SEPA-441148 format. One record per residue: residue number from 1; z, x, y of N, C-alpha, C in turn. Coordinates in Angstrom, 3 decimals. Each point is the difference from the previous one (the first is absolute). Layout:
R num      n.z      n.x      n.y     ca.z     ca.x     ca.y      c.z      c.x      c.y
R NUM        Z        X        Y        Z        X        Y        Z        X        Y
...
// end
This chain:
R num      n.z      n.x      n.y     ca.z     ca.x     ca.y      c.z      c.x      c.y
R   1    5.853   48.382  -45.098    1.185    0.606    0.580   -0.356    1.264    0.787
R   2   -0.977    0.758   -0.471   -0.430    1.218    0.692   -0.576   -0.338    1.369
R   3   -0.772   -1.095    0.099   -0.593   -0.376    1.282    1.062   -0.426    1.011
R   4    1.093   -0.587   -0.469    1.095   -0.387    0.903    0.641    1.245    0.591
R   5    0.215    1.015   -0.821    0.589    1.247    0.484   -0.929    0.657    1.022
R   6   -1.298    0.030   -0.284   -0.971    0.555    0.954    0.015   -0.787    1.297
R   7    0.070   -1.329   -0.096    0.023   -0.843    1.189    1.236    0.284    0.845
R   8    1.135    0.149   -0.634    1.237    0.290    0.733   -0.083    1.361    0.686
R   9   -0.572    0.993   -0.706   -0.154    1.326    0.594   -0.954   -0.047    1.189
R  10   -1.084   -0.740   -0.140   -0.957   -0.122    1.099    0.636   -0.701    1.196
R  11    0.767   -1.050   -0.247    0.680   -0.723    1.078    1.007    0.907    0.692
R  12    0.745    0.781   -0.768    0.971    0.918    0.574   -0.688    1.052    0.876
R  13   -1.103    0.553   -0.495   -0.752    0.986    0.779   -0.527   -0.608    1.294
R  14   -0.491   -1.235   -0.066   -0.495   -0.701    1.183    1.128   -0.198    1.005
R  15    1.163   -0.433   -0.483    1.146   -0.238    0.886    0.440    1.295    0.681
R  16    0.018    1.105   -0.736    0.373    1.281    0.602   -0.974    0.427    1.082
R  17   -1.277   -0.284   -0.212   -1.027    0.373    0.967    0.198   -0.717    1.324
R  18    0.369   -1.267   -0.030    0.049   -0.802    1.214    1.396   -0.270    0.532
R  19    1.030    0.512   -0.627    1.360   -0.330    0.428    0.319    0.478    1.401
R  20   -0.571    1.108    0.424    0.313    0.524    1.333   -0.758   -0.726    1.099
R  21   -1.066   -0.721   -0.345   -0.798   -0.667    1.020    0.356   -1.463    0.177
R  22    0.593   -0.622   -0.987    0.318   -1.422    0.091    1.428   -0.236   -0.483
R  23    0.624   -0.998    0.591    1.315   -0.404   -0.441   -0.097   -1.483   -0.321
R  24    0.365   -0.359   -1.183   -0.104   -1.389   -0.412    0.792   -0.876    0.959
R  25   -0.661   -0.985    0.591    0.658   -0.916    0.909    0.099    0.493    1.431
R  26   -0.348    1.232    0.268    0.114    0.541    1.346   -1.349    0.393    0.565
R  27    0.028    0.457    1.242   -1.219    0.504    0.634   -0.328    1.374   -0.563
R  28   -1.283    0.286   -0.141   -0.444    1.330   -0.426    0.118    0.970    1.159
R  29   -0.384    1.239   -0.232    0.050    1.005    1.063   -1.119   -0.256    1.015
R  30    0.187    0.497    1.206   -0.980   -0.199    1.070   -1.317    0.672   -0.352
R  31   -1.083   -0.642    0.380   -1.348    0.503   -0.250   -0.780   -0.007    1.305
R  32   -1.014    0.843    0.111   -0.848   -0.058    1.195   -0.805   -1.301    0.019
R  33   -0.480   -0.351    1.161   -0.804   -1.227    0.167   -1.163   -0.015   -0.982
R  34   -0.332   -1.190   -0.478   -1.185   -0.165   -0.849   -0.701   -1.295    0.399
R  35   -1.038   -0.347   -0.716   -0.798   -1.178    0.343    0.837   -1.279   -0.012
R  36    0.872   -0.141   -0.989    0.833   -1.197   -0.097    0.978   -0.112    1.160
R  37    0.726    1.090    0.292    0.984   -0.061    1.086   -0.676   -0.220    1.349
R  38   -1.162    0.604    0.208   -0.735   -0.225    1.253   -0.489   -1.439    0.118
R  39   -0.474   -0.573   -1.099   -0.470   -1.392    0.031    1.150   -0.946    0.316
R  40    1.162    0.239   -0.570    1.164   -0.857    0.268    0.434    0.146    1.453
R  41    0.132    1.241    0.469    0.470    0.236    1.372   -0.956   -0.540    1.049
R  42   -1.281   -0.074   -0.319   -0.982   -0.509    0.959   -0.413   -1.442   -0.275
R  43    0.752   -0.689   -0.840   -0.291   -1.411   -0.283    0.373   -0.872    1.198
R  44   -0.571   -1.177    0.061    0.308   -0.942    1.084    1.480   -0.361    0.018
R  45    0.600   -0.173   -1.182    1.416   -0.385   -0.078    0.895    1.071    0.617
R  46   -0.261    1.253   -0.326    0.826    1.087    0.522   -0.253    0.207    1.492
R  47   -1.247   -0.020    0.416   -0.298    0.184    1.430    0.613   -1.109    0.856
R  48    0.002   -1.228   -0.512    0.621   -1.101    0.743    1.509    0.200    0.108
R  49    0.643    0.419   -1.084    1.446    0.263    0.033    0.314    1.128    0.982
R  50   -0.819    1.038    0.007    0.191    1.105    0.946   -0.221   -0.458    1.440
R  51   -1.013   -0.818    0.221   -0.269   -0.517    1.348    1.205   -0.784    0.517
R  52    0.576   -0.840   -0.852    1.167   -0.781    0.403    1.212    0.889    0.261
R  53    0.202    0.990   -0.844    1.159    0.884    0.141   -0.126    0.911    1.224
R  54   -1.202    0.540    0.229   -0.214    0.940    1.102   -0.322   -0.690    1.322
R  55   -0.487   -1.233   -0.068   -0.382   -0.703    1.209   -1.272    0.526    0.625
R  56   -0.878    0.576   -0.802   -1.270    0.536    0.497   -1.049   -0.067   -1.094
R  57   -1.258    0.095    0.398   -1.089    0.008   -0.980    0.091    1.249   -0.868
R  58   -0.360   -0.149   -1.243   -0.005    1.120   -0.934   -1.451    0.386   -0.259
R  59   -0.367    1.185    0.487   -1.387    0.446   -0.163   -0.163    0.947   -1.179
R  60    1.081    0.720   -0.358   -0.102    0.895   -1.153    1.343    0.112   -0.705
R  61   -0.067    0.090   -1.325    1.179    0.246   -0.825   -0.364    1.139   -0.947
R  62    0.638    1.145    0.199   -0.278    1.183   -0.822    1.180    0.242   -0.940
R  63   -0.233   -0.147   -1.291    1.054    0.207   -0.991    0.273    1.494   -0.139
R  64    1.282    0.356    0.063    0.426    1.386   -0.179    0.342    0.236   -1.470
R  65    0.802   -0.893   -0.562    0.387    0.070   -1.405    0.466   -1.381   -0.430
R  66    0.108   -0.183   -1.310    0.479   -1.281   -0.505    0.663    0.207   -1.350
R  67    0.732   -1.002   -0.412    0.587   -0.035   -1.325   -0.088   -1.439   -0.493
R  68    0.066   -0.184   -1.301   -0.147   -1.349   -0.542    0.978   -0.247   -1.135
R  69    0.198   -1.284   -0.275    0.908   -0.439   -1.042   -0.637   -1.181   -0.712
R  70   -0.091    0.082   -1.315   -0.552   -1.097   -0.783    1.089   -1.043   -0.201
R  71   -0.300   -1.215    0.385    0.865   -1.154   -0.228   -0.918   -1.085   -0.557
R  72    0.273   -1.254    0.240   -0.959   -1.054   -0.358   -1.033   -0.013    1.119
R  73   -0.761    1.057    0.062   -0.915    0.337    1.080    0.271    1.453    0.339
R  74   -0.069    0.358    1.270    0.228    1.393    0.397    0.634    0.032    1.384
R  75    1.074    0.774    0.128    0.591    0.273    1.303   -0.532    1.332    0.497
R  76   -0.336    0.047    1.277   -0.454    1.230    0.625    0.915    0.317    1.171
R  77    0.349    1.260    0.155    0.675    0.495    1.195   -0.994    0.982    0.601
R  78   -0.443   -0.285    1.225   -1.085    0.768    0.614    0.468    0.588    1.328
R  79   -0.115    1.318    0.121    0.270    0.673    1.273   -1.336    0.158    0.702
R  80   -0.077   -0.481    1.244   -1.280    0.008    0.706    0.190    0.266    1.482
R  81   -1.106    0.326    0.658   -0.040    0.161    1.449   -0.939   -1.062    0.544
R  82    0.505   -0.790    0.940   -0.755   -1.111    0.584   -0.520    0.411    1.368
R  83   -1.282   -0.258    0.231   -0.655    0.310    1.284    0.207    1.451    0.427
R  84    0.109    0.900   -0.958    0.181    1.433    0.250    1.256    0.344    0.785
R  85    0.949   -0.934    0.109    1.188    0.279    0.808    1.324   -0.381   -0.652
R  86    0.037   -1.034   -0.817    1.259   -0.556   -0.485    0.137    0.165   -1.504
R  87    1.091    0.645   -0.442    0.274    0.139   -1.428    0.720   -1.243   -0.505
R  88   -0.419   -0.491   -1.140    0.610   -1.182   -0.595    0.167    0.200   -1.505
R  89    0.937   -0.736   -0.565    0.122   -0.113   -1.447   -0.151   -1.468   -0.342
R  90   -0.957   -0.284   -0.854   -0.301   -1.376   -0.399    0.480   -0.267   -1.410
R  91    0.539   -1.169   -0.221    0.308   -0.485   -1.337   -0.959   -1.146   -0.276
R  92   -0.864    0.148   -0.992   -1.025   -1.006   -0.281    0.038   -0.343   -1.483
R  93   -0.051   -1.292   -0.299   -0.071   -0.473   -1.384   -1.400   -0.530   -0.269
R  94   -0.596    0.432   -1.124   -1.293   -0.530   -0.436    0.229   -0.735   -1.316
R  95   -0.256   -1.311    0.003    0.243   -0.784   -1.204   -1.112    0.175   -1.029
R  96    0.132   -0.658   -1.122   -0.966    0.157   -1.084   -1.371   -0.560    0.345
R  97   -0.077   -0.866    1.014   -1.282   -0.527    0.460   -0.568    0.836    1.145
R  98    0.648    1.150    0.270   -0.425    0.963    1.033    0.252   -0.485    1.426
R  99    0.864   -1.000    0.187    0.393   -0.448    1.338    1.063    0.954    0.539
R 100   -0.033    0.258    1.300    0.949    0.914    0.632    1.028   -0.746    0.826
R 101    1.234    0.532   -0.009    1.068   -0.538    0.844    0.771    1.185    0.572
R 102    0.106    0.059    1.315    0.751    1.074    0.661    1.475   -0.396   -0.002
R 103    0.822    0.802   -0.659    1.437   -0.282   -0.097    0.814    0.704    1.069
R 104   -0.488    1.161    0.452    0.736    0.734    1.026   -0.946    0.878    0.794
R 105    0.421    0.280    1.220   -0.774    0.858    0.888    0.997    0.707    0.920
R 106    0.288    1.254   -0.318    0.956    0.781    0.779   -0.754    0.955    0.922
R 107    0.336   -0.048    1.272   -0.688    0.776    1.031    0.748    1.303    0.270
R 108   -0.761    1.067    0.246    0.583    1.236    0.494    0.422    1.014   -1.047
R 109   -0.148   -0.316   -1.268    0.340    0.983   -1.025   -0.807   -0.271   -1.255
R 110   -0.043    1.011   -0.851   -0.652   -0.156   -1.303    0.941    0.495   -1.073
R 111   -0.219   -0.421   -1.215    0.891    0.408   -1.100   -0.259    1.415   -0.431
// end
């Protein structure tokens, strides 16, 4: 019984530590670009979606910030600059097998 009380206290302390950074079921707070967000933004799937949306070749995608949401896989919302000129917000889903699917691509603004 003592270990259950300790476990509950530890869980409560953990929840208090992370409550401001994550919301259950929602997107977390925005973070600066990292290796994962850069790899997703520069993937073939994302560059092809951007090429189709912009009507031009995509030579560079620079992530400004991103946020993520855990689902049965991971949703990413990525604010980026394409070809050093165009701001975009990407909605990308990565499934449990690490396959990517671009769900949205909004031009001219970032979140």
